[in-house]
N, C-alpha and C positions, 0 to 999 in steps of 0.2 A: 463581200471584202477578201481582201489579201493581206496573208501575214508573211514575216519570212519564216522561213522553219529550221531552224538547227540545227534538224536532222539531216537536211537534205541542200545546206545554204543556198534554197531557190527563195524567192518568194511567190506564195501558191495561193491559189483560190481557196478561202476558209468551206470546206463543205462538212456541215455537220452530221455527227453517227446518227443524230437523232433529231429532227426540224423542232419536235415540243420540248425536247431537252439537252442542251449543252453541257455538256461535262469538262469542268475545267479542276484540277491540281495545281496546289501554288503551295512551294515549300517554307514552312513558318518559323518562327523565331527556336531559339535554342536560351531557355528561359532562365537567366541567370542575373540578368542586370538589364536595366533599360536600355532601349533597342538604341542603334547610333543613326545617321543621317544617310549609311551605305544601305542600311538595313531598308529604310525608309523608301527608297526608291522602288523597289518594287510590290512593297505593301501598296505605293499609290500609284503604278504603272497599272498593276494587274488588278488594281480595283477600281480604276480609268476602266478596261477591259471591259471588265461586267456591268459595268454603267452605260456603257456604250454598246451592248450587246441584247442587255435588257432594254434603251431606249428602241432599239431596232428591232424592239419586241418578243426577243427570245426570252424563253423561259431558263436562266443559266442555275445550276449546280452547283457551287463554289466551294473547294474544300481547301480550308489550312491548315496545317497540324499545329500543334506545340509539343515542342522537344522539351520535355519533362524528365528526362531521365540523361544522364550525361556526365563526364568527368568534370567538368566546366561545373555544373551543378553541385554536384561530390563534393567541390575544392569549395565552391563558396560556402558550401552549408559547415565544414569543418571550421573555416576561416571564420564564420560567425555564431559557432557553437550552436546550428540547430540544425533540423532534417531537413533532407533533400526537399522531401515536399514543402514545405514552408518556404525556403526558398523557391521554385520554381510557383506554387501557388500566388504566391505574393507578386512575381513577374507577369506573370499572366491577367491579373490585373492591371498594373502598371503598364504591360503591353494597352489594354483594350483603352487607357485610359490618353494616352497618345496617339493610339490611331482614331479613335474621337476628335480629337484637335485637330490631325491631318483631314478630316472626313470620312476617314476610309469605315466603311462599313464592315459590320461584323460577316462572319464568311455563314454560307448554309450550315455547316457543319465545323468546327473546330475541336479534332478529334485530338487525344492526347495518346503518348506513348505506354503509357501508366494504366490506362483504361484498355486497352487491346492488347494486352500481352500473349491472351491463350490465343488470339488469331496469329500473332506472329511467332508463336510456341509451334503453331500447328503451321504455318507456312516453311517452317525452318524446316519440318521434319516430313513434309513432299520434297523440299530440294534434294534431302537425304536419299531418299525414295526414290527418286528419279533419277540418283547419281549424278548431282551437281553442286553436293556439297557434303564434308564429312567432317566428324568429329574428334579432337583430338586433346583429351585430359581438361576435357568439361570445356573445352571452347569450341565452334562450329565454325569452320571455314567454308565459304563460295570457290567453287574449283572455275576459276576465272576461263579455263582454256576448254571445256566443256562446252562453252558456250561459243559458239563461231563468227556471233557477229559483235564481241566486242571490240570496242573502240570507233564503232560505228558513228556514232553521235558525236565524238571528241574527233574523228578522224587521224585518232592514232594505231598503227600497225602495231599488230602485239610484239612483232621483234624490237622496233624503238623501244616499248615500254618494258619488254624483260632485260634490256641492258641497261636499263637506270634501278630496277628491281632490287630489294636487298630485304631479307628473311630478318627482322631483329634480334636482339637475344633475349630469349624467351618465348618466341612463336616454337609452334610447331607445326606450321604448315607445311603442307606438299609442296609450294611453288611460290617462290617471291609475289608473284602475281594473284594471290589469291588471295580475299579478305575477307573480314570478319563478320560473322553473321547472329554468332550468337558469343556473350565474353564470360568467363568464370569468373565468380567472386573471389575477388583479392581480397577483400579485408571486410573482417565483421560490420564495420560503418554504412561500407555499399549496400545500397537498395537490392536486393534480389530477387528473384520469383522462380519457383520450381519448374525444373525441365525435364524431359529425358537426358539431359545431359549435367543435371544436377545444379546446383544453385547458379542463378547468373542473370543477364539482362542484356538486350539487344544490342548488336550492333549500330551504328548511327542508319546506313544504308537503306537495313530491311525494312524499318517503321512506315517509310513514305508508298514502300512499295506494297505492304499490308493494307493500310489506311486509305489508299488510292483504291485497289480493287474493293478494298470492301464497302464504300462509300457510293463509289463509281463504276464498278465495274471492270473487268478484265482489261477493257481498252476505251480510254480518253479522248475526249477532241482535243485537251491541250494541257501539256502539261509547261509548268511555268516557275520562273525563280532567277535570280543575279549570274551573272557570268560566269563568276568564282563557283559555280556548281555543277558547271556542266562536265569536269571533269574532278574527283573522280564519282561525286555521288550521284548525279544522273546518267553516268554509264555507267557504275552498278547498279541502279534501278533498273536500268533495260536490261539488263544482263538477267537479273536475279526473278525478275519479272516473267520475263518472256523466256523462259527457262519450266518457271513451273508452269505455265498457262500455255505456250505454245503458241498467244498471239500478240499481235503488234500491240505493245503497250500502248504508246500515246498516238494521236495522228499527227499531232503539231507540237514541236516544243520550241517556247519562246523564252529568248534571255534578256536581262537587262546589261547594259552597259557600268562600267567599274566609274564611282567619283571620286575623284582627287579634292583634295583639301591645297588651296593653292599653289595647285600645280603639283603636287605631291601626294604618294601614295600616305593614305590616311595611316596611322599607329599611335600605339599611347607611348613609345618610345622615344619619337618625334614632338610629343605634345600637340599633337592637332587631332587629337579624335573627342568628337565632337557626339555627344548622343543629342536625338532630338530634344528631349528631357531640357537639355542644357539650351537650345535653343530657341525653346517656346518662351524663356524667359527674356527673349532680346525680336522676337518676331511671331505674330499670328500664323497659329497653324494652316492657315488660310495662306500664308505668305510661301512658308515652305512648300506647300504643294502647286502651287504655280510655279516655285523654281523648277520643281523636278520636272512638273510637264511642258516646261518652257525648251527643252530641248529635247529631238526624238530620241526614244526609249533605248535605242539597242549606240547611240553613241555616247560613248564617255562626257561627262559633265563634270566642270571645275567648280566646289564650293568655296565661296568669298562673301567678306562682306560687303566688298561693292557690289556681287553679282546680287548680293541677296537685297540691296537695296538699291537696284533697278530692279526686282522683281514686287519691292513691295510698290515703287510710283509707279508699273505697269498695273497691277492692280489697281490702285488707287483710283487709275484713267478709268477701269472698266466700273469699279465700284462709283466716282464722280457721272457715268454717264448713266447710270443706275438710279443715282442720285438724284441726276435730273429731270430723269420722268415722272420717276415716283411723285416730284414737284408738279411738273404739268399734270399728273394725274389728279391730284388733291385739287389742282387749281387752277383746270380748263373744265371746260364743259362742251356738252354737244357732240351731237354723232357724227361718226366718219363722211368726211364729202368725198365728191366723183376723184377730183384730184387726188386727194388722201388714198385715194380706193387704189391708182393707178403709182404711186410711190408704195403702199405697202406691196403688191406685187412685184416691184422693181426689187423690194428687200430680200423677196423671196430667194434670189439667186445666191445669198448667203448661208440659208440652210444646206441649200445644195452643194455649194462650197467645201461648207464645213463636214459634211457627210462624205464625197469625196475625199478628202484630205484623211478621216480617222477611216474610211474601207483600204486607206493605200495604207496599209502595215501600223494602224492607229499614229498616225504623224501627228502627235498633240501639239506640235509648234507650228505646224501652217494650220493646223486648228484654232491657235490664239491669235493666231495674223489676221484671219478670217474675221475671227470677232471686230479684232480694231477695225478692220475695214466697214463695218455691220455700223459698229461705232461713229465713226467718221462720218457716214450715208445718213444716220439717224440725226445727227448733231446740225448737221447740212439742212436736211428736211424740216426739222421741228426750230430752228433760229428764229424764226418769225411767230412764231406761235403755232398750237395746233388746238385740234378739236381732242376732249377727252378720249372718244375712242380711239381714236389716231395712235397716241398715245400709251393707251392702254395695250393695244396690237402690238407695238413696238416693245413696249417693255415686255410682254409674254415670251417674244422673240428672243431677246437678250437672254432672259432666263431661261428660258430652252435650251440656249447651246450651253451657257455656261455650265448651266447642271447638269450637264454629262460628263462634265470637268470636275464635277465635286466642288466647284466652286459657290461661293455666297452660302453657305448653310446657314441656318436658322440656329441662332443658342435658345436653349428650351428653358420655359419660365424665367424668361427676364425684364419681364414686361415691356418685350421689344428693344430690350439694349439698355434701357435709360432705367434706373437702380433710384430710388426714392432722393439720394441725397444731391444725385447732380440737377437730377429735377427740382428741388428745392431750391437750386441754385439758380438755375436758367431762369424760374418764376419770380425768383428777388431779384435778378439782372432786368427782367422787364417791366419790373414795377419801380426797379429804379431810373430804368430813363424814361417812365410816365412822370419820375416826380422831379427829373432835370438832376438826378441827383448823378451824373455823367463820371464822376470819381466813384463811387461803386458801382456803377456799372462796368467799367473800364476794369476793376479790381476783381470783380466775379470774371469777368472773361479773361483774364490772365489765369484764374488759378483753375478754370477749365483747360485753357489750355494748356498747364504742367501736366494736368489728368488725361492727355491727348484729344481732347474733345474742342473740335473749332465750331464758333458760331457764325452763323452770315445773317444777314439781316435782309431783305429780299420784299419791293411792295406787298407779296404774298403770304409774308408770313418769315417767322424766324425757322431755319435750317440749322440740323443738329446734326452734325459729322463725328462720329466717332468711333477713336480708330480704324478711320478709312471706311467708317461702315455708316450711312444716315439712319439717322432712328428717330427722328419727328421733321 
């Protein structure tokens, strides 16, 4: 597999540190609100990376943090008259709900800043002892010029950075380029922890360095996140981590591109700010996931209703192909024929093409194109009927490839997706048709259509398609 490494600005062969356990750290959300569509992209992209590496037989230790102490959380708590902890705990739970809707798996570890305070304080203390940080009236700053490689990720030289840097009023740092590691408590309602420098809390950048090294070790395989984190967040992570350990922090850095909304930058002031929770009111999470994977992860993508509808329709084509195969499995018989064995062998090339696309810097866009090629070929090969075994094997191959992309998730505890009310209406319609009460049968069909359910009458029986997913 080859990965584009932001650190070297090159596509490089991915060579794990330890073949038995791949170590990946992805920056997680600051939990003060529902996450938006821009946040969703790295969650989905790097979840797909994890799924693919697992598919390739790798054991992946995947860490994604929760920033559960931050100015935004504190401000939200003040607005709502609750504690910062109540805000963060609420939105951690809401994160899990929306992530599940997108079929984003839970990380191996989801560390919280507040649960790693002792390690953060110890990390900062070691930086002071090594001469890379200093205390000033309860604040602790990283001495940026003490780290020779500063700017190597974002490809900015320190002279250019210096010209645009300023010391804000109230800051006591020695150099405009220095950044905060520990912040002294400024108000009594701010969460604060005892430290050698007085009551305070961590700066933003330090938390990821601490949690990455704690759970994955001093050098990891891949550190990933959105393009907007390259500077200063990831640049600062590298500086403080490598200054403390003396080792390379991450071998590969992966960053996904931005999302625009109707070709404009997303912002609350423009009224084009969309949370995933908002979008889920109109589109299934699977459609959102498909949309986010339909372009190469490093390229910018544009979010619009038109493109979401295109994604919905494209996903429906895949669902219909799967539904047709399920129908053939349920209504065909017989063992695979010699001719079908040859046909099956010819379908193997699609697995190879799919893997080749994913091995090329996680090119999900090309991988999706391969799935459509596979579907077209399967439709041709099964158009005049098939044996049960051949249909089963085609279905397995389709499920295998779409599963790598996190599509076709199963809904838990939903009786195959048909609730009692729907099943009752379907049964009533069947009875009405037998009794030649076609007016009632048509009426029920219309009722089901309003619920997003389509019925197809076939010689083999009724087919139920429910929100783009066949259920029976």
